[in-house]
C-alpha positions in Angstrom: 1.9 0.0 -20.3 5.2 -1.8 -20.8 7.0 -4.4 -22.8 8.2 -7.3 -20.8 11.3 -9.4 -21.9 12.5 -12.8 -20.6 16.3 -12.4 -20.9 18.7 -15.1 -19.9 21.8 -14.7 -22.4 20.6 -17.9 -24.3 21.3 -18.2 -28.0 17.9 -16.5 -28.7 18.1 -13.8 -26.1 20.5 -11.3 -27.9 18.1 -10.8 -30.8 14.9 -10.8 -28.6 16.6 -8.0 -26.6 17.2 -6.0 -30.0 13.5 -6.5 -31.0 12.1 -5.8 -27.4 14.1 -2.5 -27.5 12.7 -1.7 -30.8 9.0 -2.4 -29.8 9.5 -0.5 -26.5 11.0 2.5 -28.5 8.1 2.4 -31.0 5.5 2.6 -28.5 7.3 4.8 -26.0 7.0 2.2 -23.3 9.2 1.0 -20.4 11.3 -2.2 -20.9 10.8 -4.7 -17.9 13.8 -7.2 -18.1 12.8 -10.3 -16.3 14.7 -13.4 -15.1 12.9 -16.3 -13.6 15.5 -17.6 -10.9 13.7 -20.5 -9.4 16.1 -23.4 -8.8 14.9 -27.0 -9.6 13.8 -29.4 -6.9 12.6 -28.8 -3.3 12.5 -25.2 -2.0 14.2 -25.7 1.2 17.5 -26.6 2.7 21.2 -25.2 2.2 21.4 -26.9 -1.4 18.5 -25.1 -2.6 19.5 -21.7 -1.3 23.1 -22.3 -2.7 21.6 -23.1 -6.2 19.2 -20.2 -6.0 21.8 -17.6 -5.0 24.1 -18.9 -8.0 21.2 -18.8 -10.5 20.0 -15.4 -9.1 23.4 -13.9 -9.6 23.9 -15.1 -13.0 20.6 -13.7 -14.0 21.3 -10.3 -12.5 24.7 -10.2 -14.3 22.9 -11.1 -17.6 20.2 -8.5 -17.1 22.8 -5.8 -16.4 24.1 -6.3 -19.8 20.5 -6.1 -21.2 20.0 -3.0 -19.1 23.0 -1.2 -20.6 21.7 -2.0 -24.1 18.5 -0.6 -23.4 19.7 2.5 -21.7 22.1 3.1 -24.8 19.1 3.0 -27.0 17.2 5.6 -25.1 14.6 3.2 -23.6 13.6 3.5 -19.9 14.1 -0.2 -18.3 14.3 -2.0 -15.2 15.4 -5.4 -13.9 13.3 -7.9 -12.0 15.0 -11.3 -10.9 12.1 -13.2 -9.4 12.0 -16.5 -7.5 9.8 -18.2 -10.0 10.0 -20.3 -13.1 10.9 -18.3 -16.2 7.3 -18.5 -17.7 5.7 -17.8 -14.3 7.9 -14.9 -13.7 7.3 -13.4 -17.2 3.4 -13.7 -16.6 3.7 -12.3 -13.2 5.6 -9.4 -14.3 3.3 -8.7 -17.5 0.3 -8.6 -15.0 2.0 -6.2 -12.6 3.3 -3.8 -15.2 0.3 -3.9 -17.5 2.4 -5.4 -20.4 1.5 -4.7 -23.9 3.6 -7.8 -25.1 5.9 -10.4 -23.7 9.1 -11.0 -25.8 11.0 -14.1 -25.6 13.9 -15.7 -27.6 13.8 -19.1 -29.2 16.5 -21.1 -30.2 15.3 -23.6 -32.6 13.9 -26.5 -30.7 11.2 -28.3 -32.5 7.5 -27.5 -31.6 7.2 -31.3 -30.5 10.2 -30.9 -28.0 8.7 -27.7 -26.6 5.3 -29.3 -26.1 6.8 -32.4 -24.4 9.5 -30.6 -22.4 7.6 -27.3 -21.6 9.8 -24.6 -23.1 9.2 -21.1 -21.8 7.8 -19.9 -25.1 5.5 -22.7 -25.5 4.2 -22.3 -22.1 3.8 -18.6 -22.6 1.8 -19.0 -25.9 -0.8 -21.2 -24.1 -1.0 -19.3 -20.8 -0.5 -15.7 -21.5 -3.4 -13.2 -21.6 -1.3 -10.6 -23.5 0.3 -11.1 -26.9 3.6 -13.1 -27.0 6.4 -12.4 -29.3 8.6 -15.2 -30.1 12.0 -14.1 -31.6 13.9 -16.7 -33.5 17.8 -16.7 -33.2 19.6 -15.0 -36.1 20.8 -18.4 -37.7 17.3 -20.1 -37.3 15.8 -21.4 -40.8 
């Protein structure tokens, strides 16, 4: 089994990383650090490739910081940058790695906004066959 973390250096990601490391350590599980790098728009042409490459590099850089934090805590971890939307990337990684839980950060958007705009935590709560742990930012009410 494993713990899957959606990590993107957003305001909620830092606390979610700390919680995911704690959960993985408590269960003796590997931490899978996932970044969905699908660029918006049509998936063809030079413009898409350029956007995808930039998003993928940003994701890989952010995940390297998270990997360093996990290793410093003694938690085995690996990085996956996938050409999928964030929610789909997390769902696929959870299935492939037999996830115990998916951990994601939230950054205080209202439930209505998440429902209308399709936030990643909102999508996961409705689509995931495994438990989803939504971690609020430090300054959430």
